[in-house]
KEKE-3310 file (N, C-alpha, C; in steps of 0.2 Angstrom, whole numbers, plus 5000, padded with zeros to 4 digits):
npx = (4928:4912:4906:4895:4888:4895:4893:4880:4878:4884:4876:4866:4871:4874:4862:4855:4863:4861:4859:4870:4881:4879:4882:4896:4901:4899:4905:4918:4919:4918:4930:4941:4940:4944:4956:4963:4962:4971:4983:4984:4984:4995:5005:5002:5007:5021:5024:5022:5031:5042:5042:5042:5053:5065:5060:5058:5065:5078:5080:5093:5096:5106:5115:5112:5117:5109:5102:5084:5082:5088:5095:5108:5118:5120:5127:5138:5135:5133:5134:5150:5165:5173:5163:5153:5160:5161:5149:5146:5154:5148:5137:5142:5147:5136:5126:5114:5112:5110:5114:5119:5115:5122:5115:5117:5114:5108:5105:5093:5085:5083:5075:5065:5057:5051:5039:5023:5014:5023:5026:5022:5031:5042:5041:5042:5051:5056:5057:5050:5057:5073:5089:5099:5092:5089:5092:5107:5107:5106:5102:5096:5096:5089:5093:5084:5068:5061:5070:5078:5083:5095:5104:5098:5100:5114:5118:5109:5115:5126:5138:5133:5122:5106:5093:5083:5072:5060:5055:5047:5037:5027:5020:5017:5004:4997:5004:5001:4987:4987:4993:4985:4972:4978:4982:4970:4961:4970:4967:4953:4951:4958:4950:4938:4943:4945:4933:4927:4934:4928:4914:4917:4920:4911:4900:4905:4904:4891:4885:4892:4886:4873:4874:4878:4872:4873:4887:4892:4886:4893:4906:4905:4904:4917:4921:4933:4941:4945:4934:4923:4925:4926:4913:4912:4923:4921:4911:4915:4925:4917:4910:4922:4926:4914:4915:4929:4928:4917:4925:4937:4929:4925:4937:4942:4932:4936:4950:4946:4936:4939:4953:4959:4949:4946:4955:4968:4967:4964:4974:4990:5003:5007:5011:5000:4991:4989:4981:4991:4995:4985:4981:4993:4989:4978:4984:4996:5010:5017:5012:5001:4989:4972:4966:4972:4972:4958:4954:4962:4958:4946:4948:4958:4954:4943:4950:4955:4945:4935:4943:4941:4927:4921:4924:4916)
npy = (5210:5203:5188:5181:5186:5180:5166:5165:5168:5157:5147:5151:5150:5136:5131:5137:5133:5120:5108:5108:5107:5095:5088:5090:5085:5071:5069:5072:5062:5050:5051:5053:5042:5033:5037:5035:5021:5018:5022:5013:5001:5003:5003:4989:4984:4986:4980:4966:4964:4966:4956:4945:4945:4938:4925:4925:4919:4915:4901:4889:4876:4862:4852:4834:4816:4807:4819:4826:4837:4839:4849:4858:4863:4853:4842:4836:4828:4825:4840:4848:4851:4864:4869:4872:4882:4892:4896:4900:4911:4920:4923:4930:4941:4947:4962:4961:4951:4946:4936:4920:4901:4885:4869:4853:4837:4827:4835:4843:4831:4824:4835:4837:4824:4826:4835:4832:4831:4824:4812:4800:4799:4795:4783:4766:4750:4754:4769:4784:4794:4796:4799:4802:4807:4820:4836:4846:4863:4881:4892:4908:4924:4940:4956:4966:4961:4963:4964:4954:4950:4952:4943:4930:4931:4931:4918:4907:4903:4895:4883:4867:4872:4867:4872:4886:4892:4904:4910:4920:4920:4913:4921:4933:4934:4939:4951:4957:4959:4968:4979:4983:4986:4996:5006:5009:5013:5026:5032:5033:5040:5052:5059:5061:5069:5080:5082:5087:5098:5106:5107:5113:5126:5130:5130:5141:5151:5152:5155:5167:5176:5174:5183:5195:5209:5210:5209:5220:5231:5228:5230:5244:5249:5246:5234:5221:5210:5196:5195:5195:5184:5174:5167:5158:5151:5144:5136:5128:5121:5114:5106:5099:5093:5084:5076:5070:5064:5053:5046:5042:5033:5023:5018:5013:5003:4996:4991:4985:4974:4968:4966:4963:4955:4946:4943:4941:4931:4921:4921:4917:4918:4930:4946:4958:4974:4985:4994:5003:5007:5012:5023:5030:5032:5041:5053:5054:5063:5062:5053:5066:5063:5058:5066:5078:5081:5082:5095:5103:5103:5109:5120:5129:5131:5140:5150:5156:5158:5167:5179:5183:5184:5192:5205:5217)
npz = (5092:5087:5093:5095:5083:5074:5075:5074:5061:5056:5060:5052:5039:5038:5039:5028:5016:5017:5009:5000:5009:5015:5003:5001:5013:5012:5001:5005:5015:5008:4999:5008:5015:5006:5002:5015:5016:5004:5011:5021:5014:5006:5018:5022:5010:5011:5024:5021:5011:5018:5028:5021:5013:5015:5014:4999:4990:4977:4969:4965:4956:4953:4943:4942:4941:4931:4924:4923:4916:4904:4899:4890:4899:4907:4901:4905:4915:4932:4942:4944:4955:4951:4944:4953:4960:4951:4950:4963:4963:4954:4961:4971:4964:4961:4963:4967:4976:4993:5002:5001:5002:5002:4998:5001:4992:5001:5012:5006:5001:5013:5020:5011:5013:5024:5022:5020:5009:5000:5002:4996:4986:4991:4997:5000:4995:4983:4978:4969:4969:4972:4983:4974:4964:4967:4967:4971:4979:4977:4989:4987:4994:4993:4990:4987:4986:4974:4964:4954:4942:4936:4943:4939:4926:4925:4932:4925:4913:4916:4916:4925:4931:4932:4933:4937:4951:4954:4967:4970:4961:4967:4975:4969:4963:4975:4979:4968:4969:4980:4976:4965:4973:4980:4971:4965:4975:4978:4965:4964:4977:4974:4962:4969:4979:4971:4966:4979:4981:4972:4975:4988:4983:4975:4985:4994:4985:4983:4996:4997:4988:4991:5003:5000:5002:5015:5017:5010:5018:5030:5024:5022:5036:5041:5043:5046:5034:5039:5050:5042:5034:5043:5046:5035:5034:5046:5043:5033:5041:5049:5041:5036:5048:5051:5041:5041:5053:5050:5040:5048:5057:5047:5043:5054:5056:5044:5049:5059:5056:5043:5043:5057:5062:5051:5039:5047:5054:5045:5037:5042:5040:5036:5041:5048:5045:5059:5074:5076:5063:5059:5066:5061:5048:5051:5056:5051:5043:5032:5019:5020:5033:5036:5046:5044:5030:5028:5034:5027:5013:5014:5020:5014:5000:5004:5011:5000:4990:4998:4999:4986:4984:4995:4991:4990)
capx = (4925:4906:4906:4888:4886:4898:4889:4872:4879:4887:4869:4861:4874:4873:4855:4853:4865:4861:4860:4878:4884:4878:4885:4903:4902:4898:4910:4924:4919:4921:4936:4945:4940:4948:4963:4965:4962:4976:4988:4984:4987:5003:5008:5001:5013:5027:5025:5022:5037:5047:5043:5044:5059:5070:5057:5055:5072:5080:5083:5098:5096:5111:5113:5113:5120:5105:5097:5080:5080:5091:5099:5115:5123:5121:5129:5142:5131:5131:5138:5158:5168:5175:5156:5150:5163:5159:5141:5147:5158:5143:5133:5146:5148:5130:5125:5107:5112:5113:5118:5117:5117:5122:5111:5118:5108:5106:5100:5088:5080:5080:5070:5058:5054:5046:5034:5017:5011:5027:5026:5020:5037:5048:5040:5043:5057:5059:5054:5049:5063:5080:5093:5103:5089:5087:5097:5110:5104:5109:5097:5099:5091:5091:5094:5077:5064:5058:5075:5082:5084:5103:5107:5097:5103:5121:5118:5107:5118:5132:5138:5132:5116:5100:5087:5081:5066:5060:5050:5042:5031:5021:5017:5015:4997:4996:5007:4997:4980:4987:4995:4978:4967:4981:4981:4963:4961:4972:4965:4946:4951:4960:4945:4934:4944:4944:4924:4927:4936:4924:4909:4918:4921:4904:4897:4907:4901:4883:4885:4894:4880:4867:4875:4881:4871:4876:4895:4892:4886:4898:4912:4904:4906:4923:4923:4939:4940:4944:4928:4917:4926:4926:4908:4913:4929:4919:4906:4920:4928:4912:4910:4928:4926:4911:4918:4935:4924:4915:4930:4938:4925:4925:4944:4942:4929:4939:4955:4944:4932:4942:4958:4960:4943:4946:4961:4973:4965:4964:4981:4994:5010:5008:5010:4995:4991:4985:4979:4997:4994:4977:4984:4998:4984:4975:4987:5003:5013:5020:5009:4997:4985:4965:4964:4976:4969:4951:4953:4965:4953:4940:4949:4962:4949:4938:4953:4957:4940:4933:4946:4937:4919:4918:4927:4910)
capy = (5204:5200:5180:5179:5188:5175:5159:5165:5168:5150:5142:5153:5148:5129:5129:5140:5128:5113:5101:5108:5105:5087:5085:5091:5080:5065:5068:5071:5056:5044:5053:5053:5034:5029:5040:5031:5014:5018:5023:5007:4996:5004:4999:4983:4980:4987:4974:4960:4964:4966:4950:4939:4946:4932:4919:4925:4917:4912:4894:4887:4869:4861:4845:4829:4812:4808:4826:4826:4844:4839:4855:4857:4865:4847:4839:4832:4823:4829:4847:4847:4856:4869:4872:4875:4888:4896:4897:4903:4919:4924:4925:4935:4946:4952:4967:4960:4945:4948:4930:4913:4895:4879:4864:4847:4833:4824:4839:4844:4826:4823:4840:4836:4820:4829:4837:4826:4828:4821:4806:4795:4799:4792:4778:4760:4749:4756:4776:4786:4799:4793:4805:4804:4812:4826:4842:4850:4868:4885:4896:4915:4929:4944:4963:4969:4955:4965:4964:4947:4949:4952:4938:4925:4931:4929:4911:4902:4899:4893:4875:4864:4874:4864:4877:4892:4893:4910:4908:4926:4919:4910:4927:4938:4937:4943:4958:4961:4962:4973:4985:4986:4990:5002:5012:5010:5019:5032:5036:5035:5046:5058:5061:5063:5075:5086:5085:5091:5105:5110:5108:5118:5133:5133:5132:5147:5156:5153:5158:5173:5180:5177:5188:5201:5215:5211:5211:5228:5235:5226:5233:5252:5252:5245:5226:5218:5204:5190:5196:5194:5178:5169:5161:5154:5146:5139:5132:5123:5118:5110:5100:5095:5089:5078:5071:5067:5059:5048:5043:5038:5027:5019:5016:5009:4996:4992:4988:4980:4968:4966:4965:4959:4949:4943:4940:4940:4924:4918:4920:4918:4918:4937:4951:4962:4980:4985:5000:5009:5009:5015:5030:5034:5035:5047:5058:5056:5069:5061:5058:5070:5060:5060:5072:5084:5082:5085:5102:5107:5103:5114:5128:5132:5135:5144:5155:5159:5161:5172:5185:5187:5186:5196:5211:5222)
capz = (5087:5091:5091:5094:5077:5069:5076:5071:5054:5054:5059:5046:5033:5038:5037:5021:5012:5020:5003:4998:5015:5015:4998:5004:5019:5009:4995:5009:5018:5003:4996:5013:5016:5000:5004:5021:5013:5001:5014:5026:5009:5007:5024:5021:5005:5015:5029:5018:5007:5022:5031:5016:5009:5016:5011:4993:4987:4971:4971:4960:4955:4951:4938:4945:4936:4926:4924:4919:4913:4897:4897:4889:4905:4911:4897:4908:4921:4939:4944:4946:4961:4948:4941:4959:4962:4946:4952:4969:4960:4950:4965:4975:4961:4959:4968:4970:4981:5001:5004:4999:5006:4997:5001:4998:4990:5007:5016:5002:5001:5019:5021:5007:5016:5029:5017:5020:5002:4995:5005:4991:4981:4994:5002:4997:4993:4975:4978:4964:4969:4977:4985:4968:4960:4971:4966:4976:4977:4981:4991:4987:4997:4988:4993:4986:4984:4967:4958:4952:4934:4936:4946:4936:4919:4928:4934:4923:4907:4918:4916:4931:4933:4929:4932:4942:4951:4957:4973:4971:4957:4970:4980:4964:4963:4981:4978:4962:4971:4986:4973:4961:4977:4982:4967:4963:4981:4976:4959:4966:4982:4970:4958:4974:4982:4966:4968:4986:4981:4967:4979:4993:4980:4974:4992:4997:4980:4984:5001:4998:4984:4997:5009:4998:5004:5022:5016:5009:5024:5034:5023:5025:5043:5043:5047:5043:5030:5044:5052:5036:5032:5049:5046:5030:5037:5051:5039:5031:5046:5052:5036:5037:5054:5051:5035:5045:5059:5046:5038:5053:5059:5042:5043:5061:5055:5040:5051:5064:5054:5038:5045:5063:5064:5046:5037:5051:5058:5040:5033:5048:5038:5034:5046:5044:5048:5066:5076:5074:5055:5058:5069:5055:5042:5052:5058:5048:5041:5025:5017:5025:5037:5035:5050:5041:5023:5028:5035:5021:5007:5014:5022:5010:4996:5007:5011:4993:4988:5002:4997:4980:4984:4999:4990:4987)
cpx = (4918:4906:4900:4885:4888:4895:4883:4873:4880:4880:4866:4865:4873:4865:4851:4856:4866:4863:4868:4882:4885:4883:4893:4906:4903:4903:4917:4925:4921:4928:4942:4946:4945:4955:4967:4967:4969:4983:4989:4985:4994:5008:5008:5007:5020:5029:5025:5028:5043:5048:5043:5050:5063:5067:5057:5063:5072:5083:5086:5098:5101:5111:5116:5115:5115:5100:5092:5078:5083:5094:5106:5121:5124:5124:5134:5140:5131:5138:5146:5159:5170:5168:5153:5154:5163:5153:5142:5151:5153:5139:5136:5147:5142:5128:5117:5106:5114:5115:5115:5120:5117:5119:5113:5112:5105:5102:5095:5083:5078:5075:5065:5054:5049:5040:5028:5015:5017:5028:5027:5027:5042:5047:5041:5050:5061:5055:5054:5055:5068:5084:5098:5099:5087:5093:5099:5108:5108:5102:5099:5093:5095:5090:5087:5074:5061:5064:5079:5084:5091:5105:5104:5100:5111:5122:5115:5110:5124:5133:5137:5125:5109:5093:5087:5074:5065:5053:5046:5037:5025:5017:5016:5009:4995:4998:5003:4990:4981:4989:4988:4973:4970:4980:4974:4960:4964:4969:4958:4946:4953:4954:4939:4937:4945:4937:4924:4928:4932:4918:4910:4918:4914:4900:4898:4904:4895:4883:4887:4889:4875:4868:4879:4880:4874:4883:4895:4892:4891:4906:4912:4906:4913:4926:4929:4937:4941:4937:4923:4919:4926:4920:4908:4919:4925:4914:4911:4924:4923:4911:4916:4927:4922:4913:4924:4932:4921:4920:4935:4935:4925:4932:4945:4939:4933:4945:4952:4941:4935:4948:4959:4955:4943:4952:4967:4973:4966:4970:4986:5001:5011:5007:5005:4995:4989:4983:4984:4996:4989:4978:4987:4994:4980:4979:4995:5003:5015:5018:5004:4991:4977:4964:4967:4973:4963:4951:4956:4961:4948:4943:4954:4959:4944:4942:4954:4951:4936:4936:4943:4931:4917:4920:4921:4911)
cpy = (5202:5193:5178:5180:5182:5167:5160:5166:5161:5146:5145:5150:5141:5128:5132:5135:5122:5107:5103:5106:5098:5085:5085:5086:5073:5064:5067:5064:5049:5044:5051:5045:5031:5031:5036:5024:5013:5018:5017:5002:4996:5002:4992:4978:4979:4981:4968:4959:4962:4959:4945:4939:4940:4926:4921:4925:4915:4905:4891:4880:4868:4854:4840:4823:4810:4813:4825:4832:4843:4844:4854:4860:4859:4842:4833:4828:4828:4835:4844:4853:4863:4873:4875:4882:4893:4899:4903:4911:4922:4926:4930:4941:4952:4956:4966:4955:4947:4942:4925:4908:4889:4874:4858:4843:4829:4828:4840:4837:4824:4829:4839:4829:4820:4833:4832:4826:4825:4814:4800:4794:4796:4787:4771:4757:4751:4764:4778:4792:4796:4800:4807:4807:4819:4830:4844:4858:4874:4891:4904:4920:4936:4952:4966:4963:4957:4965:4957:4946:4948:4946:4931:4925:4927:4922:4905:4899:4895:4885:4871:4866:4871:4868:4882:4892:4899:4910:4914:4925:4917:4916:4933:4939:4941:4951:4962:4964:4968:4979:4988:4989:4996:5008:5013:5014:5025:5036:5038:5040:5053:5062:5064:5068:5081:5087:5088:5097:5109:5111:5113:5126:5135:5134:5139:5153:5157:5158:5165:5178:5180:5182:5194:5208:5215:5212:5217:5232:5234:5229:5241:5253:5248:5238:5224:5211:5197:5191:5194:5186:5172:5165:5156:5149:5142:5135:5126:5119:5112:5103:5096:5090:5083:5073:5067:5061:5053:5043:5039:5033:5023:5015:5012:5002:4993:4987:4983:4972:4965:4963:4960:4953:4944:4940:4939:4933:4919:4916:4923:4920:4926:4942:4957:4969:4981:4992:5005:5011:5014:5023:5032:5036:5041:5054:5059:5062:5067:5053:5061:5064:5062:5066:5079:5086:5085:5092:5106:5108:5107:5120:5132:5135:5141:5150:5160:5162:5166:5179:5189:5189:5190:5203:5214:5229)
cpz = (5090:5088:5091:5087:5072:5069:5074:5063:5052:5055:5054:5040:5032:5035:5029:5015:5014:5015:5001:5002:5015:5008:4999:5009:5017:5004:5000:5012:5014:5002:5003:5015:5012:5000:5010:5019:5009:5005:5018:5020:5007:5011:5023:5016:5007:5019:5025:5015:5011:5027:5026:5013:5009:5013:5003:4989:4980:4972:4965:4960:4951:4948:4943:4940:4931:4926:4919:4914:4905:4895:4895:4894:4908:4908:4900:4914:4926:4939:4945:4952:4956:4946:4946:4961:4957:4948:4957:4967:4957:4955:4969:4972:4960:4965:4970:4975:4987:5003:5001:5002:5002:5002:4997:4996:4995:5010:5012:5003:5009:5022:5017:5010:5021:5026:5017:5014:4998:4998:5000:4987:4985:4998:4998:4997:4986:4975:4971:4963:4974:4978:4978:4964:4962:4970:4971:4974:4980:4983:4991:4989:4994:4993:4992:4983:4976:4962:4959:4945:4932:4937:4942:4929:4920:4928:4929:4916:4910:4918:4923:4933:4929:4928:4938:4945:4956:4961:4973:4965:4961:4974:4975:4964:4969:4981:4974:4964:4976:4981:4969:4966:4980:4977:4964:4968:4979:4970:4961:4972:4977:4966:4963:4978:4978:4967:4973:4984:4976:4972:4984:4990:4978:4979:4994:4991:4982:4990:5001:4993:4988:5003:5007:5001:5012:5021:5015:5014:5028:5033:5024:5031:5046:5046:5043:5039:5034:5046:5048:5034:5037:5048:5041:5031:5042:5048:5035:5035:5048:5047:5036:5043:5054:5045:5038:5049:5056:5043:5043:5056:5053:5042:5048:5059:5049:5043:5055:5061:5049:5039:5051:5064:5058:5043:5040:5054:5052:5036:5038:5046:5035:5039:5044:5049:5055:5068:5075:5069:5055:5060:5064:5050:5044:5053:5056:5045:5032:5023:5021:5027:5035:5041:5047:5034:5024:5028:5029:5015:5007:5017:5018:5004:4997:5008:5005:4990:4991:5001:4990:4982:4989:4997:4986:4986)
residu = (UNK:UNK:UNK:UNK:UNK:UNK:UNK:UNK:UNK:UNK:UNK:UNK:UNK:UNK:UNK:UNK:UNK:UNK:UNK:UNK:UNK:UNK:UNK:UNK:UNK:UNK:UNK:UNK:UNK:UNK:UNK:UNK:UNK:UNK:UNK:UNK:UNK:UNK:UNK:UNK:UNK:UNK:UNK:UNK:UNK:UNK:UNK:UNK:UNK:UNK:UNK:UNK:UNK:UNK:UNK:UNK:UNK:UNK:UNK:UNK:UNK:UNK:UNK:UNK:UNK:UNK:UNK:UNK:UNK:UNK:UNK:UNK:UNK:UNK:UNK:UNK:UNK:UNK:UNK:UNK:UNK:UNK:UNK:UNK:UNK:UNK:UNK:UNK:UNK:UNK:UNK:UNK:UNK:UNK:UNK:UNK:UNK:UNK:UNK:UNK:UNK:UNK:UNK:UNK:UNK:UNK:UNK:UNK:UNK:UNK:UNK:UNK:UNK:UNK:UNK:UNK:UNK:UNK:UNK:UNK:UNK:UNK:UNK:UNK:UNK:UNK:UNK:UNK:UNK:UNK:UNK:UNK:UNK:UNK:UNK:UNK:UNK:UNK:UNK:UNK:UNK:UNK:UNK:UNK:UNK:UNK:UNK:UNK:UNK:UNK:UNK:UNK:UNK:UNK:UNK:UNK:UNK:UNK:UNK:UNK:UNK:UNK:UNK:UNK:UNK:UNK:UNK:UNK:UNK:UNK:UNK:UNK:UNK:UNK:UNK:UNK:UNK:UNK:UNK:UNK:UNK:UNK:UNK:UNK:UNK:UNK:UNK:UNK:UNK:UNK:UNK:UNK:UNK:UNK:UNK:UNK:UNK:UNK:UNK:UNK:UNK:UNK:UNK:UNK:UNK:UNK:UNK:UNK:UNK:UNK:UNK:UNK:UNK:UNK:UNK:UNK:UNK:UNK:UNK:UNK:UNK:UNK:UNK:UNK:UNK:UNK:UNK:UNK:UNK:UNK:UNK:UNK:UNK:UNK:UNK:UNK:UNK:UNK:UNK:UNK:UNK:UNK:UNK:UNK:UNK:UNK:UNK:UNK:UNK:UNK:UNK:UNK:UNK:UNK:UNK:UNK:UNK:UNK:UNK:UNK:UNK:UNK:UNK:UNK:UNK:UNK:UNK:UNK:UNK:UNK:UNK:UNK:UNK:UNK:UNK:UNK:UNK:UNK:UNK:UNK:UNK:UNK:UNK:UNK:UNK:UNK:UNK:UNK:UNK:UNK:UNK:UNK:UNK:UNK:UNK:UNK:UNK:UNK:UNK:UNK:UNK:UNK:UNK:UNK:UNK:UNK:UNK:UNK:UNK:UNK:UNK:UNK)
# end
């Protein structure tokens, strides 16, 4: 096989279809960058859910003597021992509960006094909130932070339960934003990846038509299919390599400036993605990373189409 001819045809093809190759590279760059962002955001959502899973608890407030909720569950005044045991039985029976912890009125009141913004409610000889006003509570840790409907429905109607506070509601907007960005990246990258496939197919078709006379002569002299198709494959590989390189640079800039130098310092209670996650997005296998996805999007359609268009 005369490699000099192959590389001569490669240079000629890149020069002849320069505008089409530039379009393929740019489309690959944007689509692979969006796909990589989707992978990174998926990792971020998993890290956030895993780290905050123990903090996204269900808080079961029990009735006090003069309960302000005025719920029928508190008609008998403060929660009784049998009522607490019934609440604990319901919590133990729920598959959604990993663990729960009882906090007495005194423990909860002392803990609340340490919160600076609550100080005005506890200061003075006649405080607004006293220990008798503070409810005893069950702090419930969930097996899955996304699953709590069963345990809530099982507990909220029991006697002695004044109310249930779902702490997940406080962080639901955060997860909503992450999910919206993630799915938006997947949809946008999917459309652009489809456009990349169509551009690659059109580029191969035009290149094959421009060389149909040369291909015919090579067929007559007995050139193999691989020898004829190799310049087309190398053109696709060059476009993929440039697109992957640009996407890798854009993702590195995203991790460096948006995450490590931006959000990580501003929001410290959330564990953020880092360079290990960046490497996983580049060379991961499930889902395919950018380094795998880029060449696959160009080489696979090229292999399929060259079998059709070089049959002269």
